[in-house]
C-alpha positions as CSV (number, residue, x, y, z in Angstrom):
1,M,-35.6,12.3,-61.7
2,K,-35.0,8.9,-60.5
3,R,-31.1,9.2,-61.2
4,A,-31.2,12.3,-58.7
5,L,-33.5,10.4,-56.5
6,A,-31.2,7.5,-56.4
7,I,-28.3,9.6,-55.7
8,A,-30.1,11.5,-52.9
9,L,-31.2,8.3,-51.1
10,A,-27.5,6.6,-51.4
11,C,-26.1,10.1,-50.1
12,I,-28.7,9.6,-47.2
13,G,-27.9,6.1,-46.8
14,I,-24.2,6.9,-46.8
15,F,-24.7,9.6,-44.3
16,I,-26.7,7.1,-42.2
17,V,-24.2,4.4,-42.4
18,V,-21.1,6.7,-41.4
19,T,-23.4,8.4,-38.5
20,V,-24.1,4.7,-37.1
21,V,-20.6,3.8,-37.3
22,S,-19.2,7.0,-35.8
23,V,-21.5,6.6,-33.0
24,I,-20.5,2.8,-32.4
25,T,-16.8,3.5,-32.6
26,G,-17.4,6.5,-30.4
27,Y,-19.2,4.6,-27.5
28,N,-16.8,1.7,-27.8
29,S,-14.0,4.3,-27.4
30,L,-15.8,6.1,-24.5
31,V,-16.5,2.4,-22.9
32,D,-12.7,1.4,-23.3
33,T,-11.6,4.7,-21.6
34,Q,-13.9,4.7,-18.8
35,Y,-12.9,1.2,-17.9
36,D,-9.3,1.9,-18.2
37,V,-10.1,4.4,-15.6
38,Y,-11.9,1.9,-13.4
39,E,-8.8,-0.6,-13.9
40,M,-6.4,1.9,-12.8
41,E,-8.1,3.0,-9.9
42,S,-8.3,-0.7,-8.9
43,D,-4.5,-0.9,-9.4
44,I,-4.1,1.8,-6.9
45,E,-6.2,0.1,-4.3
46,I,-4.3,-3.1,-4.8
47,E,-1.0,-1.4,-4.2
48,I,-2.3,0.4,-1.0
49,A,-3.7,-2.9,0.5
50,A,-0.1,-4.3,-0.1
51,R,1.3,-1.6,1.8
52,H,-0.9,-2.3,4.4
53,V,-0.1,-5.8,4.7
54,A,3.6,-4.7,5.0
55,L,3.0,-2.5,7.6
56,G,1.5,-4.8,9.6
57,G,4.2,-7.2,9.1
58,I,6.5,-4.3,10.5
59,I,4.3,-4.0,13.6
60,D,4.2,-7.8,14.3
61,A,8.2,-7.9,14.3
62,I,8.4,-4.9,16.3
63,T,6.2,-6.3,19.0
64,G,8.0,-9.8,19.0
65,L,11.2,-8.0,19.4
66,Q,10.3,-5.5,22.0
67,E,8.8,-8.4,24.0
68,H,11.8,-10.5,23.8
69,Y,13.9,-7.1,25.2
70,V,11.5,-6.6,27.8
71,E,11.6,-10.0,29.3
72,V,15.5,-9.9,29.6
73,Y,15.6,-6.4,31.1
74,T,12.7,-7.4,33.8
75,R,14.6,-10.7,34.9
76,I,18.1,-8.6,35.2
77,T,16.4,-5.6,37.1
78,A,14.3,-8.3,39.4
79,A,17.5,-10.3,40.3
80,R,19.4,-6.6,41.2
81,G,16.5,-5.7,43.2
82,L,16.6,-9.0,45.0
83,Y,20.4,-8.6,45.8
84,D,19.8,-5.1,47.0
85,D,17.0,-6.6,49.3
86,A,19.0,-9.5,50.4
87,V,22.1,-7.0,51.4
88,A,19.7,-4.8,53.3
89,S,18.3,-7.6,55.2
90,G,21.2,-9.3,55.9
91,D,19.5,-12.9,56.0
92,P,21.5,-15.7,54.3
93,G,18.5,-17.5,52.8
94,D,17.8,-14.2,50.8
95,M,21.2,-13.8,49.9
96,I,21.4,-17.4,48.4
97,A,17.9,-16.7,46.4
98,A,19.4,-13.2,45.1
99,D,22.4,-15.3,44.2
100,A,20.2,-17.9,42.1
101,A,18.4,-14.9,40.7
102,Q,21.4,-13.2,39.5
103,V,23.0,-16.7,38.4
104,Q,19.6,-17.1,36.2
105,A,19.5,-13.5,35.0
106,I,23.2,-13.7,33.7
107,S,22.3,-17.1,32.1
108,D,19.3,-15.6,30.2
109,F,21.3,-12.7,29.4
110,L,24.4,-14.7,27.9
111,A,21.6,-16.9,26.1
112,Y,20.2,-13.6,24.7
113,V,23.1,-12.6,23.7
114,V,23.8,-15.8,21.7
115,I,20.0,-15.9,20.6
116,E,20.5,-12.1,19.7
117,D,23.1,-12.8,17.2
118,N,20.9,-15.3,15.4
119,L,18.0,-13.2,16.4
120,D,19.3,-10.0,14.8
121,L,20.0,-12.1,11.4
122,T,16.3,-13.1,11.5
123,V,14.7,-9.9,12.7
124,D,17.0,-7.7,10.7
125,A,16.1,-9.9,7.7
126,A,12.3,-9.3,8.5
127,Y,12.9,-5.4,9.1
128,Y,14.7,-5.2,5.7
129,D,11.9,-7.4,3.9
130,Y,9.3,-5.2,5.1
131,I,10.9,-1.9,4.6
132,D,11.6,-3.3,1.1
133,A,8.2,-4.2,0.7
134,I,6.9,-1.1,1.9
135,Q,9.4,1.0,-0.1
136,L,8.4,-1.1,-3.4
137,A,4.6,-0.6,-2.7
138,E,5.2,3.2,-2.3
139,G,6.8,3.0,-5.8
140,L,4.0,0.9,-7.2
141,I,1.6,3.0,-5.7
142,A,3.0,6.1,-7.2
143,V,3.2,4.3,-10.8
144,A,-0.5,3.4,-10.3
145,R,-1.5,7.0,-9.3
146,Q,0.5,8.3,-12.6
147,D,-1.2,5.7,-14.6
148,Y,-4.6,6.6,-12.9
149,N,-4.3,10.1,-13.7
150,E,-3.1,9.6,-17.4
151,A,-6.0,7.1,-18.0
152,V,-8.4,10.4,-16.3
153,T,-6.6,12.6,-18.8
154,T,-7.3,10.4,-21.9
155,Y,-10.9,10.1,-21.0
156,N,-11.7,13.5,-19.6
157,T,-10.1,14.7,-23.0
158,S,-11.9,12.2,-25.0
159,V,-15.3,13.2,-23.5
160,R,-14.9,16.8,-24.3
161,K,-14.1,16.1,-27.8
162,F,-16.7,16.5,-30.8
163,P,-18.3,14.2,-31.7
164,K,-17.8,12.1,-28.2
165,I,-19.2,14.9,-26.3
166,L,-22.7,14.2,-28.0
167,Y,-22.3,10.4,-27.6
168,A,-21.6,11.0,-23.7
169,S,-24.2,13.1,-22.8
170,L,-26.6,11.2,-24.8
171,L,-25.4,7.6,-23.6
172,G,-25.1,8.7,-19.8
173,F,-21.2,8.8,-19.9
174,P,-19.6,10.6,-16.8
175,T,-18.5,14.1,-18.0
176,S,-15.2,13.8,-16.3
177,F,-13.3,11.9,-13.5
178,D,-11.5,13.2,-10.9
179,Y,-7.6,13.1,-10.6
180,W,-6.3,11.2,-8.1
181,R,-4.9,13.7,-5.5
182,M,-2.7,13.1,-2.6
183,G,-3.5,14.5,0.7
184,E,-1.0,16.8,2.6
185,G,2.6,15.2,3.2
186,D,1.4,12.0,1.0
187,E,3.9,13.1,-1.5
188,D,6.6,11.8,0.8
189,I,7.7,8.0,1.3
190,P,7.4,7.3,4.9
191,T,10.3,7.3,6.8
192,I,10.7,4.5,9.2
193,N,13.2,4.6,12.0
194,F,13.9,1.7,14.5
């Protein structure tokens, strides 16, 4: 009888140890997969922020270039208007002022042409750097989305399997995470035309 009781107690003890070890490893596994999902979601947010910064850089570069173009265009247009007004008035003083304005406009234009060659190098390089940064960010976002969705699949599958389904419900784990779905048109990399 003592032997049977000892065997029964040993079996109960082994069952309790196996159950406790199973609960601990199941809990730890759920924690690991849950935090993998959180980490992958954070990676997506980081890459989206990087894309946002690159888009801001393009806007700044375009704005600066447009201001430069507008300034040269405005000076040439003003000089031409002064010449037309001087011809219409026939006043030699207006003609002198129109001539000076045209000389200045030509000078500005020639300086612009010389600067534009160098400006094109720096602006083009800046545009291409920003475009490359955006394309890289889009690729990294796509990879981060894929990694996130794989982590969600791992978690969702894990939490639905026995015995983890019991641990998840008893220990308050989410029953599932949603996949990262893109909005309409988000599957395309943005096209940037200048």
